[in-house]
C-alpha positions in Angstrom: 259.7 204.3 69.4 260.1 202.6 72.7 256.9 200.8 73.7 256.8 201.3 77.5 253.8 200.5 79.8 252.4 204.0 79.6 252.5 204.0 75.8 250.7 200.7 75.7 247.9 201.8 78.0 247.3 205.0 76.0 247.1 203.0 72.7 244.6 200.5 74.2 242.4 203.3 75.5 242.3 205.0 72.1 241.4 201.7 70.3 238.5 201.2 72.8 237.2 204.7 72.2 237.5 204.4 68.4 236.0 201.0 68.3 233.1 202.0 70.6 232.3 205.0 68.5 232.3 202.9 65.3 230.0 200.4 66.9 227.5 203.0 68.1 227.4 204.8 64.7 226.7 201.5 62.9 223.6 200.7 65.0 220.2 201.1 63.2 217.6 203.7 64.4 215.5 202.5 67.3 218.2 201.1 69.6 218.5 202.4 73.1 220.9 205.3 73.4 223.4 205.5 76.3 221.1 207.9 78.1 218.3 205.4 78.1 216.2 207.3 75.6 215.0 205.4 72.6 216.4 207.1 69.5 214.4 207.2 66.3 215.2 208.5 62.9 211.6 208.6 61.8 209.3 209.9 64.5 205.6 210.4 63.5 205.0 214.1 62.7 201.4 215.3 61.9 201.4 218.5 60.0 198.5 220.7 59.0 197.9 224.0 57.2 197.0 225.7 60.5 200.4 227.5 60.7 201.8 224.0 60.6 201.1 222.9 64.2 202.8 219.6 64.9 202.8 216.8 67.3 205.6 214.3 67.4 205.2 210.7 68.7 208.5 208.9 69.1 208.7 205.2 68.2 209.9 202.3 70.3 210.2 198.6 70.3 207.2 198.3 72.6 203.7 197.6 71.0 201.8 200.7 70.3 198.2 200.8 71.7 195.5 203.3 70.8 193.2 204.7 73.4 189.5 204.4 73.0 187.6 202.6 70.3 189.1 202.7 66.8 186.5 204.1 64.4 185.1 201.6 61.9 186.8 201.9 58.6 183.9 200.1 57.0 181.3 202.7 58.2 178.7 203.5 55.5 179.1 207.2 55.0 175.9 209.2 55.0 175.9 211.7 52.1 174.0 215.0 52.1 171.6 215.9 49.3 172.6 218.3 46.6 176.0 216.8 45.8 176.8 216.6 42.1 178.0 213.4 40.6 181.5 214.8 40.2 181.5 216.0 43.8 180.4 212.7 45.2 182.9 210.9 43.0 185.8 213.1 44.4 184.6 212.5 47.9 184.4 208.7 47.5 187.9 208.7 46.0 189.3 210.7 49.0 187.6 208.4 51.5 189.0 205.3 49.8 192.4 206.8 49.8 192.4 207.7 53.5 191.0 204.3 54.4 193.6 202.6 52.3 196.3 204.3 54.4 194.6 203.6 57.7 194.1 199.9 56.9 197.8 199.4 57.1 198.6 202.0 59.8 195.9 203.0 62.3 198.4 205.3 64.0 198.5 207.6 61.0 196.6 210.5 62.6 197.1 212.7 59.5 195.0 210.2 57.6 192.3 210.1 60.3 192.1 213.9 60.1 191.8 213.7 56.3 189.0 211.1 56.6 187.2 213.2 59.2 187.4 216.3 57.0 186.1 214.6 53.9 183.3 212.7 55.6 182.2 215.9 57.3 182.2 217.6 53.9 180.1 214.7 52.6 177.5 215.4 55.3 178.3 212.7 57.8 179.2 214.9 60.8 178.5 212.1 63.4 181.2 209.9 61.8 183.6 212.8 61.6 183.1 213.7 65.2 183.7 210.0 66.2 187.0 210.1 64.3 188.1 213.5 65.7 187.4 212.5 69.3 189.5 209.4 68.7 192.4 211.4 67.3 192.1 214.0 70.1 192.2 211.2 72.8 195.4 209.7 71.2 197.2 213.0 70.5 196.6 215.1 73.7 199.1 217.8 72.7 197.7 218.4 69.2 195.1 221.2 68.9 193.9 220.5 65.4 191.3 217.7 66.2 189.8 219.9 68.9 189.8 222.9 66.5 188.0 220.8 63.8 185.5 219.6 66.4 184.8 223.2 67.2 184.2 224.0 63.6 181.7 221.1 63.1 179.8 221.8 66.3 179.7 225.6 65.7 179.1 225.8 61.9 177.4 222.5 61.1 175.5 221.4 64.2 175.1 224.9 65.7 175.8 223.8 69.2 177.7 226.9 70.3 178.4 225.8 73.8 180.1 222.6 72.7 181.9 224.4 69.9 183.3 227.0 72.4 184.6 224.2 74.7 186.5 222.6 71.8 188.0 225.9 70.6 189.2 226.7 74.1 190.8 223.2 74.5 192.6 223.8 71.2 194.0 227.1 72.7 195.1 225.3 75.8 196.9 222.6 73.8 198.8 224.9 71.4 198.7 228.4 72.9 201.5 229.8 70.8 199.8 229.2 67.4 198.1 232.4 66.3 195.7 230.5 64.0 193.7 229.1 66.9 193.3 232.5 68.5 192.1 234.0 65.3 189.8 231.0 64.6 188.3 231.3 68.1 187.8 235.0 67.9 186.1 234.6 64.5 183.7 232.1 66.0 182.6 234.6 68.6 182.2 237.2 65.9 180.0 234.9 63.9 177.7 234.2 66.9 177.5 238.0 67.5 179.7 238.0 70.6 182.2 240.7 69.6 183.1 241.4 73.2 184.3 237.9 73.8 186.2 238.0 70.5 188.0 241.1 71.7 188.9 239.3 75.0 190.2 236.3 73.1 192.4 238.4 70.9 193.7 240.6 73.7 194.6 237.5 75.7 196.7 236.2 72.8 198.3 239.5 72.3 199.2 239.7 76.0 200.8 236.3 75.8 202.9 237.5 72.9 202.1 234.4 70.9 204.0 233.8 67.7 202.7 236.2 65.0 200.6 238.0 67.6 200.7 241.0 65.3 198.0 239.2 63.2 195.8 239.3 66.4 196.5 243.0 66.8 195.4 243.6 63.2 192.2 241.6 63.7 191.4 243.5 66.9 191.9 246.8 65.3 189.4 245.8 62.5 186.6 245.2 65.0 
């Protein structure tokens, strides 16, 4: 093969392309991609049982800072009366487990939600509310903390006005999740406001949210 100037140029270009591709593939997750977007192989994903709504928070080399005051992990939980020894033992174990996770990672909002749920179940709604408001402030696209706030205010504290506000914020954050429409409608049914429950369901149906057929079934049952 005769190696002329054009052949040499082509070979050099190919070597540069191959070498560049190998270099890029060998870089660890977290380096800045050519587009300027920080790539990450392990973004934080918070999952729940509420039709699995998710919020993803990408990672970067910059320090991560929480908004608001981080709830005190050393808070003395207030327990309601009537708990059996076994129930309290299980609650204490769950609290310790969640706190253990959070002691090393205050950005684990799954664990914050777990801690709020178990402390609310123990009877300490004030601490649970503090935690959920902190989570909500730091995860503005995630409906679950607002939904749980609605449940506490509506069914534990019986502040229906505040409960409704949180349920509606949850709908605004994740309007395509049928669970939150059903939950909000059920809240209005439970406070004897069936007319508003119907309006909520019909709104979700009109929006054709995912699994809106579940909303249609609930509406037909009223």
